[in-house]
C-alpha positions as CSV (number, residue, x, y, z in Angstrom):
1,X,77.3,96.6,83.7
2,X,78.4,93.5,85.7
3,X,82.6,94.4,85.0
4,X,81.7,97.9,86.3
5,X,80.1,96.6,89.3
6,X,82.7,94.0,90.3
7,X,85.7,96.7,89.4
8,X,83.9,99.3,92.1
9,X,84.0,95.8,93.9
10,X,88.0,95.9,93.9
11,X,88.4,99.2,94.2
12,X,86.6,99.6,97.8
13,X,88.3,96.1,99.1
14,X,91.9,97.4,97.2
15,X,90.9,100.8,98.9
16,X,90.5,99.8,102.1
17,X,93.8,97.3,102.2
18,X,95.9,100.5,101.1
19,X,94.8,102.6,103.9
20,X,95.0,99.3,106.6
21,X,98.8,99.3,105.0
22,X,99.4,102.7,104.7
23,X,98.6,102.6,108.6
24,X,101.4,100.1,109.1
25,X,103.7,102.4,106.8
26,X,103.4,100.1,103.3
27,X,101.4,100.8,100.5
28,X,99.4,99.0,97.4
29,X,100.2,99.4,93.9
30,X,96.8,99.7,92.3
31,X,96.0,97.9,89.4
32,X,96.3,99.2,86.1
33,X,93.5,99.9,83.2
34,X,93.9,96.6,81.7
35,X,94.8,94.5,84.7
36,X,91.3,95.4,86.8
37,X,89.9,94.2,83.5
38,X,91.7,90.8,84.1
39,X,90.1,90.6,86.8
40,X,86.8,91.7,86.9
41,X,85.4,90.7,83.0
42,X,85.6,86.6,84.2
43,X,84.4,87.5,87.6
44,X,81.6,89.9,85.7
45,X,80.7,86.1,83.6
46,X,80.4,84.1,86.5
47,X,78.3,86.8,88.4
48,X,76.1,86.6,86.0
49,X,75.6,82.8,85.9
50,X,74.8,83.6,89.8
51,X,73.3,86.5,90.5
52,X,69.8,88.0,89.8
53,X,70.3,90.6,87.8
54,X,67.7,92.4,89.6
55,X,70.2,93.1,92.3
56,X,72.7,94.6,90.0
57,X,70.6,97.7,89.3
58,X,71.5,101.4,88.6
59,X,71.9,102.6,91.5
60,X,74.1,100.2,92.9
61,X,75.9,100.3,90.0
62,X,76.9,104.5,89.7
63,X,78.2,104.1,93.5
64,X,80.2,101.3,93.1
65,X,81.4,103.3,89.6
66,X,82.4,106.5,92.1
67,X,83.6,104.7,94.9
68,X,85.9,103.2,92.2
69,X,86.8,106.7,90.9
70,X,87.6,108.0,94.3
71,X,89.3,105.0,94.8
72,X,91.8,106.2,92.0
73,X,91.9,109.7,92.7
74,X,92.6,109.0,96.3
75,X,95.4,106.7,95.3
76,X,97.1,108.3,92.1
77,X,100.7,108.4,91.6
78,X,103.5,110.8,90.3
79,X,105.7,109.1,87.6
80,X,108.2,108.3,90.3
81,X,105.5,106.4,91.6
82,X,104.9,108.2,94.9
83,X,101.4,108.7,96.1
84,X,100.2,112.4,94.7
85,X,99.1,114.5,98.0
86,X,95.6,115.4,99.1
87,X,96.5,117.9,100.9
88,X,98.8,120.4,100.2
89,X,99.8,123.8,102.2
90,X,99.9,127.5,100.0
91,X,101.5,129.5,99.9
92,X,100.2,132.7,102.4
93,X,101.6,135.8,101.9
94,X,101.1,137.6,105.9
95,X,102.0,140.7,106.4
96,X,105.0,142.0,108.0
97,X,103.6,143.9,111.5
98,X,104.0,147.2,112.2
99,X,105.5,146.5,115.8
100,X,108.2,143.9,116.2
101,X,106.3,143.5,119.4
102,X,103.0,142.3,118.1
103,X,104.3,139.1,116.3
């Protein structure tokens, strides 16, 4: 549970940093699941030793896990490492005007 909370916090911080970098034309490479585990497991052990466990309630955990999933969705990349667009244009067929002067 604690590692999940910390993964959410790492994802939120990473998302914030990614947005700041994107405004400057740079991008942040998201960690792999293994790298995220390597970061959050030791931090989780530290948190268990020093934080009151009632502070890490199930609602807080769920919010952070949802934030981590949202961050992964927003920062998802394709096979070439390019960030996938969140919004794309759809092809809409417009009927041709019957009178060319109407366009």
